[in-house]
Structure formats: structure tokens, C-alpha cells
C-alpha positions as CSV (number, residue, x, y, z in Angstrom):
1,M,5.9,-37.3,-14.3
2,Y,7.2,-34.0,-12.8
3,S,10.4,-33.8,-10.8
4,A,10.0,-31.5,-7.8
5,I,11.8,-30.1,-4.8
6,I,10.4,-28.5,-1.7
7,I,11.9,-25.4,-0.1
8,D,10.5,-24.7,3.4
9,D,12.2,-23.9,6.7
10,E,9.5,-25.9,8.7
11,P,10.5,-29.6,8.7
12,N,7.0,-30.7,9.6
13,A,5.6,-28.8,6.5
14,V,8.2,-30.6,4.3
15,V,7.3,-34.0,5.7
16,S,3.6,-33.3,5.3
17,L,3.9,-32.2,1.7
18,R,6.1,-35.1,0.8
19,L,3.6,-37.6,2.3
20,I,0.7,-36.1,0.5
21,I,2.5,-36.2,-2.8
22,Q,3.6,-39.8,-2.2
23,E,0.2,-41.0,-1.2
24,Y,-2.1,-39.1,-3.6
25,L,0.0,-37.8,-6.5
26,S,2.9,-40.3,-6.9
27,E,1.9,-41.0,-10.5
28,R,2.4,-37.3,-11.4
29,V,5.0,-35.8,-9.1
30,K,8.3,-37.2,-7.8
31,V,10.0,-35.2,-5.0
32,I,13.7,-35.4,-5.6
33,G,14.9,-33.2,-2.8
34,S,14.1,-30.6,-0.1
35,A,15.8,-27.6,1.4
36,G,15.3,-25.6,4.6
37,S,16.4,-22.2,3.2
38,V,16.7,-20.2,0.0
39,K,20.5,-20.7,-0.1
40,E,20.1,-24.5,0.1
41,G,17.2,-24.4,-2.4
42,V,19.4,-22.6,-5.0
43,E,22.0,-25.3,-4.7
44,L,19.4,-28.0,-5.2
45,I,17.8,-26.3,-8.2
46,R,21.2,-25.9,-9.9
47,K,22.1,-29.6,-9.1
48,F,18.9,-31.4,-10.0
49,K,17.1,-28.9,-12.3
50,P,13.6,-29.7,-11.1
51,E,10.5,-29.0,-13.2
52,I,8.5,-27.7,-10.2
53,V,9.6,-26.0,-7.0
54,F,7.2,-25.9,-4.0
55,L,8.4,-22.7,-2.4
56,D,7.5,-21.4,1.1
57,I,7.2,-17.6,1.2
58,E,7.9,-16.8,4.8
59,M,11.4,-18.0,5.7
60,P,14.2,-16.4,7.8
61,V,17.2,-14.7,6.3
62,E,15.7,-14.7,2.8
63,S,12.0,-15.0,1.9
64,G,10.9,-17.3,-0.8
65,F,10.6,-14.4,-3.2
66,E,14.4,-13.8,-2.9
67,L,15.0,-17.2,-4.6
68,F,14.6,-15.7,-8.1
69,R,17.3,-13.1,-7.6
70,H,19.8,-15.9,-7.7
71,F,19.0,-16.9,-11.3
72,E,19.4,-15.0,-14.5
73,T,16.6,-17.0,-16.0
74,V,13.9,-19.2,-14.4
75,S,13.1,-22.4,-16.3
76,F,11.1,-24.2,-13.5
77,D,7.5,-23.7,-12.5
78,V,6.7,-22.5,-9.0
79,I,3.9,-23.4,-6.6
80,F,4.1,-21.1,-3.5
81,T,3.2,-22.4,-0.1
82,T,2.2,-20.0,2.7
83,A,0.3,-19.8,5.9
84,Y,-0.7,-16.2,5.3
85,A,-3.0,-14.7,2.6
86,N,-1.1,-11.3,2.7
87,Y,-0.1,-8.8,0.0
88,G,2.6,-11.1,-1.3
89,I,-0.2,-13.4,-2.4
90,Q,-1.8,-10.6,-4.3
91,A,1.4,-10.2,-6.3
92,V,1.5,-14.0,-6.9
93,K,-2.1,-13.8,-8.3
94,C,-1.3,-10.9,-10.5
95,A,1.6,-12.9,-12.0
96,A,-0.7,-15.8,-12.7
97,L,1.4,-18.0,-10.5
98,D,0.0,-20.6,-8.1
99,Y,0.0,-20.9,-4.4
100,L,-1.2,-23.3,-1.6
101,L,-2.4,-22.1,1.8
102,K,-1.1,-24.3,4.6
103,P,-2.1,-26.8,5.7
104,V,-2.2,-28.1,2.1
105,N,-4.4,-30.8,0.9
106,P,-4.2,-33.2,-2.1
107,V,-7.2,-31.7,-3.9
108,E,-5.6,-28.3,-4.0
109,I,-2.3,-29.6,-5.2
110,R,-4.0,-31.5,-7.9
111,E,-5.8,-28.3,-9.0
112,S,-2.5,-26.4,-9.0
113,L,-1.0,-29.0,-11.2
114,K,-3.9,-28.8,-13.6
115,R,-3.6,-25.0,-13.8
116,L,0.2,-25.4,-14.4
117,E,-0.4,-27.7,-17.3
118,Q,-3.0,-25.4,-18.8
119,R,-0.5,-22.5,-18.7
120,K,2.2,-24.5,-20.5
121,G,3.1,-22.7,-23.8
122,H,1.1,-19.6,-22.8
123,A,3.5,-17.9,-20.4
124,A,7.2,-18.5,-19.8
125,P,8.1,-18.9,-16.1
126,M,10.6,-16.0,-16.3
127,K,8.0,-13.6,-17.6
128,Q,5.7,-14.5,-14.7
129,I,8.5,-14.1,-12.2
130,E,9.4,-10.7,-13.6
131,L,5.8,-9.6,-13.2
132,L,5.8,-10.9,-9.6
133,L,9.0,-9.1,-8.6
134,A,7.8,-5.8,-10.3
135,N,4.6,-5.8,-8.2
136,L,6.4,-6.7,-5.0
137,Q,8.6,-3.7,-5.4
138,S,5.7,-1.2,-6.1
139,N,5.3,1.8,-4.0
140,Y,3.3,5.1,-4.5
141,D,6.1,7.5,-5.2
142,S,8.6,5.8,-7.5
143,N,7.8,2.4,-8.7
144,K,5.2,0.9,-11.0
145,I,2.5,-1.7,-11.0
146,A,2.7,-4.5,-13.6
147,L,-0.6,-5.5,-15.1
148,P,-1.3,-8.3,-17.6
149,T,-2.8,-7.3,-21.0
150,S,-3.8,-9.3,-24.1
151,T,-0.4,-8.8,-25.6
152,G,1.8,-9.1,-22.5
153,V,2.4,-6.8,-19.6
154,E,1.9,-3.0,-19.2
155,M,3.8,-1.1,-16.6
156,Y,1.9,1.8,-14.8
157,S,3.2,4.3,-12.3
158,V,0.8,4.1,-9.3
159,K,0.5,7.9,-9.5
160,E,-0.6,7.7,-13.1
161,I,-3.7,5.6,-12.4
162,L,-6.9,7.6,-11.4
163,Y,-9.3,4.7,-11.2
164,F,-10.5,1.4,-12.7
165,E,-13.9,1.0,-14.2
166,G,-15.4,-2.5,-14.3
167,D,-17.4,-3.8,-17.3
168,G,-18.3,-7.5,-16.9
169,N,-15.1,-9.5,-17.6
170,Y,-13.1,-6.4,-18.5
171,S,-11.7,-3.4,-16.6
172,R,-10.8,0.0,-18.0
173,I,-7.8,1.8,-16.6
174,I,-8.3,5.6,-16.5
175,T,-5.1,7.6,-16.2
176,N,-4.2,11.2,-15.5
177,S,-2.5,11.4,-18.9
178,G,-5.7,10.7,-20.8
179,R,-4.6,7.2,-21.7
180,D,-7.3,4.6,-21.2
181,I,-6.6,0.9,-21.5
182,V,-9.0,-2.0,-21.4
183,I,-7.7,-5.3,-19.9
184,S,-9.5,-8.7,-19.8
185,K,-9.7,-8.9,-16.0
186,T,-12.7,-8.3,-13.7
187,L,-12.8,-5.5,-11.2
188,Q,-12.8,-8.0,-8.4
189,W,-9.6,-9.6,-9.7
190,M,-8.1,-6.1,-9.9
191,E,-9.1,-5.4,-6.3
192,E,-7.5,-8.5,-5.1
193,I,-4.1,-7.9,-6.7
194,L,-3.7,-4.1,-6.3
195,P,-1.8,-2.8,-3.2
196,P,-4.6,-2.0,-0.7
197,D,-2.8,1.0,0.7
198,F,-3.3,2.9,-2.6
199,F,-6.6,1.7,-4.0
200,I,-10.1,1.2,-2.6
201,R,-13.4,-0.2,-4.0
202,I,-16.1,2.5,-3.8
203,H,-18.8,0.9,-5.9
204,K,-19.5,-2.3,-7.8
205,S,-18.2,-0.5,-10.9
206,H,-15.2,1.6,-9.6
207,L,-11.9,1.0,-7.9
208,V,-10.2,4.4,-7.0
209,N,-6.7,5.6,-6.4
210,L,-6.9,7.3,-3.0
211,G,-4.1,9.6,-3.9
212,H,-6.2,11.3,-6.6
213,V,-9.3,12.0,-4.5
214,K,-10.0,15.7,-4.3
215,T,-13.3,15.8,-2.3
216,F,-15.9,13.5,-0.9
217,D,-19.3,15.2,-0.8
218,K,-21.9,13.2,1.2
219,A,-24.4,16.0,0.7
220,S,-24.4,15.7,-3.1
221,G,-25.3,12.0,-3.4
222,N,-22.2,10.6,-1.9
223,T,-20.0,11.8,-4.7
224,L,-16.2,11.3,-4.9
225,V,-14.5,14.0,-7.0
226,L,-11.1,13.2,-8.5
227,D,-8.2,15.4,-9.5
228,N,-9.3,15.3,-13.2
229,G,-12.8,16.4,-12.3
230,A,-14.4,12.9,-12.6
231,K,-17.4,12.4,-10.3
232,L,-18.0,8.9,-9.0
233,E,-20.8,7.6,-6.9
234,V,-19.9,5.9,-3.6
235,A,-22.1,3.0,-2.6
236,H,-23.9,3.6,0.7
237,R,-22.3,0.6,2.4
238,R,-18.8,1.9,1.5
239,I,-19.3,5.4,3.0
240,D,-17.8,4.8,6.5
241,E,-14.8,2.9,5.0
242,I,-14.1,5.7,2.5
243,T,-14.4,8.4,5.1
244,G,-12.1,6.6,7.5
245,R,-9.5,5.9,4.8
246,L,-9.4,9.5,3.6
247,L,-9.2,10.9,7.1
248,N,-6.3,8.6,8.0
249,R,-4.1,9.2,4.9
């Protein structure tokens, strides 16, 4: 039996989630409190020390992501709730954390709990939160992107990455320093978690950093040339999107 609290500024969402848990998951989860803001949530967590926090992302004053800045260490698991599948969700995915899109349903909650149990012993909550916060702060000029590897987490400057090359269940990161790294994530997974302002899928095998594109030559077989001289083919169905993104940078 997991003890849980709900942090959400929408009273109807809190009531709905409580009722679903009571009706369908009462044998696995017990809701011991709820809060309407991050500030109230912090107080509840410190008082009751729940095992799971259902955390709304979009809240006034402080977003759900701000919750973790109030703790030196995070010992509870988090299941985010949100009405929007925005970039914040990409960062949540990258950190291997779970989320539920509103309106939530009992099947999705059950699946989230199953994934949570499978992760037990493999990743400490604090490590996942650090990865989440690192990716939320990423920007092109100064910060880095945190990516999971077989041994932990690698930090990459966005400017360092030239492109990603997919190979089945793996992706190779090609950098401008000559350092190539293979990670056990598909290119589709990479596309979903990377900031879309910086990266674009040009082909089933390649995901490119727009900041390193030198030329795009449609006359030579729709070839994209990067700063390091690499020449990559652009899929025909991607041509208009690539052209538009390059012209509007």
C-alpha cells in the first residue's frame, strides 16, 4: 500500500483523482492529503512523508517543477498530472518519470504504478529529478542537455551536438569535438525529449541540430551539409519543413 498526496490547484481535479483512486486502486494507494499550491504541498510532504506525490505541472505562483527546489533530497516518487503535452513533458520523459494527461483514468494510473514498481532499485528519485531540472533549464547558448546512458547521465552542451544517428534501439551522438557516444535509446525517443527549437528530424535515420546546418542543397539530392562537412540526406516529405525552419531561424 502506497501513501500518496495530491498537489493541484484545481479542486475538481483533486476530487476526481481521489475518487478514481478510492474506487479502482484502494488496495494499492491511500491518499493521505491534498494541497492547492506548491507551498502547501511542501508542508504536507514534510509532515506526512508520502511515498508518491501526484503533482500538477501548471499552477499559479509556482509551477509543479518548482516543488523540488524546496528539498535538498527527494525521497518520494512523482507522477505528474497535466492537461498539456508541452515541452515540460519531454523533459519528464527524458528523466524516466511518469505523467498522466488530464482527464486521468484508472487504467493509466495503474500503468504508472506498474512502471514505478519496475523502476524501484534502478534509479533513485533524486537522480531522476536532477535530470529533469537540467533539461528544463537547457538553452542553446549556455546550458546543457542531460541524456541517460548505460552508466548514468551524460551532460552535453547543445552547441556541442551536431546530429543524432539512429540504429534500431540505439542512437549515436555525433559531436563537433569528434566525440561520438552510443546510447540505448531510439531516435524517435530522442526526438520526443529534445527541445524542438534546436533539433529537427530530417530522415528516418537522422536528427539534426539546426544551429550546425551550413547549407541545404535541393539540387544535389536534397542534401544537408553541416559545419563539420557531413552530408546528410533529407527525406522528400521533410523538405518543406526543413526549408521553413531554416528560413525562420
